[in-house]
N, C-alpha and C positions, 0 to 999 in steps of 0.2 A: 316484686310480685304484684299481679294485677288484682285489685280489689273491686273491680267493676261487677255489677249485677244487672241482669236484664229481666225486666218484668215482662213475661211472655203473655201479653194481653190477647194474643191470637190463639191461645190454648184454652181448652175447656176441660172441666172435670165432671165425669159421670161416676156414679156410685152404684155398684151391683151388690146386693145383699140378699140374705135369705138362706134357708137350709140347703137349697139346691144350687147355690151360686157357684161353687167350685166345679161341680160336674157340668153345669150349664156352660161355663166358659171353656172347660176342657174339650167339649164337643164342638166348639166353634172356632177357636183361635189356632193359629199356626204354631204357637209355642206351647210348652208343657206348663200348665198352671201349677203343677207340683213344685216348680222352681220358685214360686212366689211365696214368701213368708215375711215375718216381721223384719228379717235381716237381708232379704233378697227381692229384687224386682226384675221384671223382664220386658223385653220388646216383643211385640207380636203384631199380627195382621189378621184381618178378616177378608176372606177371599170369596169369589163366586164358586159355585159347584164345579166349574171348569178350571179353577185355579187362578183366575184373573184377579188383579188387584182391585180391592174396594176401599179398605181403610187400614190405617196403621195407628198404633198407640203404644203407650207404656202402661204396664199393669203393675200396681203395687198394693200391698195388703193395707187395709184400713179397718181397724176394729174387727167386726165379724165378717166383713165383706172385702170388696176390691175397688180401688180407685182406677178409673181409666183416664189417662192423660192423653188427650187427642187434639188435633187441630180444630179450632172453634168453627171454621167453615164446614167441617164434616160432622160436628157433634150432633146436630139434629137428625141427620140421616143415620148415624150410628145408633142413636137412641131409638129411632123407629125400627131399624133393622133388628136390633136386639129384642125389641118387644115382639116382633114377628116370630121370633124363635122361642119365646118363653112360654108358649101355650102348654098348659098342664104342668108347669114347673113352679116350684115355690121360690120365686125370685122377685125381688123389687129392684126396679131400675130408676134412678133419680138423676136429674141434671142439676149439679151443685155449682155450676159456673158463676152464679151470682154470689156465692159464699167463699169459694176457694180460688186461689191464684197460683200460677207456676212462676217461680223465679229461678233463673239460671246464673251460675257463676263458675269461675275457672277451676280447672283440675288442681293446680298448685294450691290455690286457696282452700279447696276442699280438703286437701291432705293435712292442712294445719288445724283442722277442727277436731277436737277431742272425740274419739269414738269412730272416726273415719277409718276405712280400710281400702287399700288399692286393689279393689276387686270390682269388675264391671257389674253393675246392678246392686252393689252392696248398699244396704239401707239401714239407717239408724235414726233415732229420734233426737231432735234438738228442741228443747223446750216443748216437748210433746208432739212436735210436727216432724214428718219424715223428710230426711235429706237422702238422696240417692245419687250414686255415681252413674251417669247415663249408661244404660246397658248396651247401647249400640257401639260407642267409641268413647274412650275416656277423655279424649281431647274435645269432646262436646261439653265437658265439665259436669257439674253436679246440678241437681234440681231440688229446690225446696218447695214442697206442696203445703200451703198454709192458708188459714182463714184470713181473709182480706183485712179484718180488723186488727190482726196481730202482725201483719206483714212488716210495717215500717219499724216497729220496735225490735223485731228480730234482726232485720237488716242492720239496724244501728248497733246492736249487741255484737253482730258478726263483723262489724266495721266494713260493710259493703256499701258501695256508692252507686246509685242508679245511673245507668247509661242507656243509650239509644238502642232499641230493639233491632234496628237495621244492622248494627255491628254484629249481633249474634247471628242474624240471617246470613250475612256475608261470610262470617267465620264458618258456619255450617256448609255453605255452598263451596268454599275453598277446600273443605274436608271431603267434599263429594257426597254429602248427605242432604237430601231435599229438606229445606227449611219451611217451605209454604207452598201454597197452590196444589195441594195433593189431589184435589178434585179433578185436575187436568190429566191425571194418570188413570182414573177409574175405567176399568174394562178395556184398557188399551195395551196392557202387557201382563204377563204372568207374574205372580208374586215373587217367584224365584229369580226373575229377570231384574227385579228391584234391588238385587244384592242382599236379600234378607238373610240368606245363610251366613254371609260374612259379617252382617250386622247383628247376628245372634237372635234373629227373629223367627227362625224355623227350627223345629225339632223333628228330625227324621226318625226318631225312635219311639215317639208317642203314638198313641192309637189314632183312630180316624178323627178327622175334623173336616169342615167344609172346604172342599178344594184339594184335599190331601192326595187323591189318586193321581191327578195330573202332575202335581208338584213332585211327588215321589217318582213318577215315570220319567219326567225330564231329568231329574237327578241321576237315577239309576241307569238310564240308557244314554247318559252323556249327551243329551239333546239341547243343552243350553248353548245357544249360539248368539244371543243378543243380550245386551246389558244396558241398564240405565246409567248414563255417564254425564258429568257436568260439562257445560259449554262455556268457553271464554270468548266473548265477542271481540273481534278485531275491528270490524267496520260494518255499518249498516244496521238493519233491524230484522229480527226474527218474526216469523208467523207460526202460530200453533198448527201442528200436523203437516208442515211442509217437509218435503223430501230433502235429505242431505246428500251431497255428491262429492266424489273425488274423481277428477278426470272423467266426468260424465257418468260415473258408475254410482248407483244407488247404494249408500252404505248405512242409511238409517233415516230416522224421522224425528223432528223436533216435537217434544210433548209439552214441556213448560217453556214458554217463550219470553215471559216477563220477569224482570228483576233479577231472578236467580235461575237461569235457564238450564234445562236438562233435555237430553235426547236418548232415544232407544237406538243403540248402535250395534251393527253386525260386527262385533269386535274380533271375530275369527277370520273375517274377510281379508284377503291379501291387499285390498285397497285401503285398509284401515291401519293407521299408525299414529300414535299419539303426537308425533312430531310434524305430521302433515297439517296443512291448512285446508279447511273444507269450505264448501260453498252451499248456500241455499239460493232461493230466488233473488233475495235482496240483501244478503249478508255474507261476510267471510268471518271465519272463527276457527278456534282450535277446540279439540275435545281432549280432556285430560283424564288420566286414570289415577284415582286416589292411591296413596301409598299402601293403605290397608287392603286394597283389592288386588290380590296376587293373581293376575291373569296374563 
């Protein structure tokens, strides 16, 4: 069993509290805040009014409010965006990134901890700190949200050994789930094109939220023709926003070009096949479809 743990220093923790915190989030995020409790967390996104991707994060209950576990490079923008929406609501929004840290460890290790359950998003306390099974995909493992001062004692008690964050990023990329550079996706694709439905990040039964109308229309009218998919480079170097070709036919665009690349692909196009080799201006590569994405 793998006892490695990854300190996700590229993640940030925001805290939303106050009498209106629940309704405030329910009116904004793509998932149903009613799913979030002391024993359950969820994955969600914040979209533009047109349904385009802005931000993604994990939401978990903390005391009388909610933790937002998000990419650090997006945290200040999320903080500002939430504050724009909080007018006339009794909500407090804090950035606690200097106090709390996110640590990730494997699914098999998670199952050995007393109190764990094999349920996506399941959340329980370990020495008063929440551990949750990643609500997107269980093979992303579990996350411990903990005060930095208590981190290393808890890792020692859990017999977890610190490893390089790049291994976590590589594992996430191989699963087909974006690990970093989320800002490169902003306003470039619809939230539903990010595979948020399959990653349990959209609730089509909840009421209105920002971007809900277009998201529902694409789903109900079966208009989803493009997907965010991972790239495996064979040779060369990718550039952001460059066109992807197969036999000189445009089948998509590179969105994330560095380290762990992703592209927006016309996956229903007859010129797309996961076994093909694709080209851009200065690279050749394959585009793979994750096992969890049944398309």
